[in-house]
DRENDO-1510 file (C-alpha; in Angstrom, 1 decimal, always signed):
<recs>
REC; n; res; u; v; w
REC; 1; MET; +0.1; +0.0; +0.0 .
REC; 2; ARG; +2.9; +2.3; +1.1 .
REC; 3; VAL; +4.2; +4.6; -1.6 .
REC; 4; LYS; +7.8; +6.0; -1.5 .
REC; 5; HIS; +8.5; +9.7; -1.8 .
REC; 6; GLY; +11.5; +11.4; -2.8 .
REC; 7; SER; +13.8; +14.4; -1.8 .
REC; 8; ASP; +17.0; +15.9; -2.9 .
REC; 9; THR; +17.9; +17.0; +0.6 .
REC; 10; TYR; +17.2; +15.0; +4.2 .
REC; 11; PRO; +13.5; +15.7; +4.6 .
REC; 12; GLU; +11.7; +17.3; +7.7 .
REC; 13; ILE; +10.2; +14.9; +9.7 .
REC; 14; ILE; +6.9; +17.1; +10.4 .
REC; 15; VAL; +5.6; +19.3; +7.8 .
REC; 16; LYS; +2.4; +21.2; +7.6 .
REC; 17; SER; +0.7; +20.8; +4.1 .
REC; 18; ALA; -2.8; +21.6; +2.6 .
REC; 19; GLY; -4.2; +21.9; +6.2 .
REC; 20; LYS; -2.8; +18.6; +7.5 .
REC; 21; THR; +0.3; +17.6; +9.2 .
REC; 22; GLN; +2.7; +15.2; +7.5 .
REC; 23; VAL; +4.9; +12.8; +9.5 .
REC; 24; ARG; +7.7; +11.5; +7.3 .
REC; 25; TYR; +9.3; +8.2; +8.3 .
REC; 26; ASP; +11.6; +5.5; +7.3 .
REC; 27; ILE; +14.0; +7.9; +5.6 .
REC; 28; GLU; +16.7; +6.1; +3.8 .
REC; 29; GLU; +19.7; +7.7; +2.0 .
REC; 30; THR; +19.8; +6.3; -1.4 .
REC; 31; GLU; +21.8; +7.1; -4.6 .
REC; 32; PHE; +20.2; +8.4; -8.0 .
REC; 33; GLU; +21.7; +8.2; -11.2 .
REC; 34; GLU; +21.2; +11.1; -13.7 .
REC; 35; MET; +21.1; +10.6; -17.5 .
REC; 36; ASP; +24.4; +11.4; -18.0 .
REC; 37; GLY; +25.7; +8.5; -15.7 .
REC; 38; THR; +26.7; +11.1; -12.6 .
REC; 39; LYS; +25.1; +9.9; -9.4 .
REC; 40; ARG; +23.7; +11.9; -6.2 .
REC; 41; ALA; +22.4; +11.3; -3.0 .
REC; 42; CYS; +18.8; +11.7; -2.3 .
REC; 43; TYR; +16.3; +10.5; +0.1 .
REC; 44; ASP; +13.6; +8.2; -0.1 .
REC; 45; PHE; +10.7; +8.3; +2.7 .
REC; 46; SER; +7.0; +7.4; +3.4 .
REC; 47; TYR; +4.6; +9.8; +5.3 .
REC; 48; VAL; +0.9; +10.1; +6.4 .
REC; 49; ALA; -1.0; +13.2; +6.6 .
REC; 50; ILE; -2.8; +13.7; +9.6 .
REC; 51; GLU; -5.9; +16.1; +10.2 .
REC; 52; GLY; -6.2; +18.0; +13.4 .
REC; 53; GLU; -3.9; +17.9; +16.4 .
REC; 54; LEU; -1.0; +15.6; +16.0 .
REC; 55; THR; -1.3; +12.8; +18.6 .
REC; 56; ARG; +0.8; +9.6; +19.4 .
REC; 57; ALA; -2.5; +7.6; +18.5 .
REC; 58; LYS; -3.3; +9.3; +15.4 .
REC; 59; ILE; +0.6; +8.5; +13.9 .
REC; 60; ILE; -0.1; +5.0; +15.0 .
REC; 61; ASP; -3.4; +4.7; +13.5 .
REC; 62; ALA; -2.2; +6.5; +10.1 .
REC; 63; ILE; +0.5; +4.3; +9.4 .
REC; 64; ILE; -1.0; +1.3; +10.3 .
REC; 65; ALA; -3.9; +2.1; +8.1 .
REC; 66; ASP; -1.2; +3.4; +5.2 .
REC; 67; GLU; +0.4; +0.1; +5.6 .
REC; 68; ILE; -2.5; -2.2; +5.9 .
REC; 69; GLY; -5.0; -0.3; +3.7 .
REC; 70; SER; -8.2; +0.2; +5.9 .
REC; 71; LYS; -9.7; -0.3; +9.2 .
REC; 72; ASP; -11.9; -3.1; +7.6 .
REC; 73; ALA; -8.7; -4.7; +6.3 .
REC; 74; GLU; -7.2; -4.5; +9.8 .
REC; 75; LEU; -10.2; -6.0; +11.4 .
REC; 76; ALA; -10.0; -8.6; +8.8 .
REC; 77; LEU; -6.6; -9.3; +9.9 .
REC; 78; ILE; -7.6; -9.6; +13.5 .
REC; 79; ASN; -10.7; -11.7; +13.1 .
REC; 80; ASN; -8.7; -14.2; +10.9 .
REC; 81; GLU; -6.1; -14.5; +13.6 .
REC; 82; LEU; -8.9; -15.3; +16.2 .
REC; 83; ALA; -10.4; -17.9; +13.9 .
REC; 84; SER; -7.2; -19.5; +12.9 .
REC; 85; PRO; -4.3; -18.5; +15.2 .
REC; 86; GLY; -0.9; -18.4; +14.0 .
REC; 87; THR; -1.6; -16.7; +10.5 .
REC; 88; ALA; +1.7; -15.0; +9.0 .
REC; 89; GLU; -0.6; -12.0; +8.1 .
REC; 90; TYR; -1.2; -11.5; +11.7 .
REC; 91; ALA; +2.7; -11.9; +12.7 .
REC; 92; ALA; +3.3; -9.0; +9.8 .
REC; 93; TYR; +0.5; -6.6; +11.3 .
REC; 94; GLN; +1.9; -7.1; +14.6 .
REC; 95; ALA; +5.1; -5.9; +13.3 .
REC; 96; VAL; +3.6; -3.0; +11.6 .
REC; 97; ARG; +2.1; -2.0; +14.8 .
REC; 98; THR; +5.3; -2.3; +16.8 .
REC; 99; HIS; +7.0; -0.2; +14.1 .
REC; 100; ALA; +4.4; +2.7; +14.0 .
REC; 101; LYS; +4.6; +3.0; +18.0 .
REC; 102; GLU; +8.6; +3.3; +17.6 .
REC; 103; ILE; +7.9; +6.1; +14.8 .
REC; 104; ALA; +5.4; +7.7; +17.1 .
REC; 105; ALA; +7.8; +7.7; +20.1 .
REC; 106; GLU; +10.7; +9.4; +18.1 .
REC; 107; VAL; +8.2; +11.9; +16.7 .
REC; 108; LEU; +6.5; +12.7; +19.7 .
REC; 109; PRO; +9.0; +11.6; +22.5 .
</recs>
């Protein structure tokens, strides 16, 4: 679900845009090769846009929704795990939740 975005400079973590707050995360330095063969550093990242006050819970929910797709998809993962414990999808979902909590703690210490 998640789309990577790019920047020529290290991106700011929190940015106000179009009435929302963007939280940028998973920032990675990469190398971009120009058409003439020269290379330059750039940064790839993911972000979520949050309406209203920026809270830890909103950051976590937004990242999970971005990764999983929707609240309905999240509920389906949980229900599938309840019906048949030990699914790989649920383990991946738990990893996303943990990562989202880590990002929220970094953004709002």
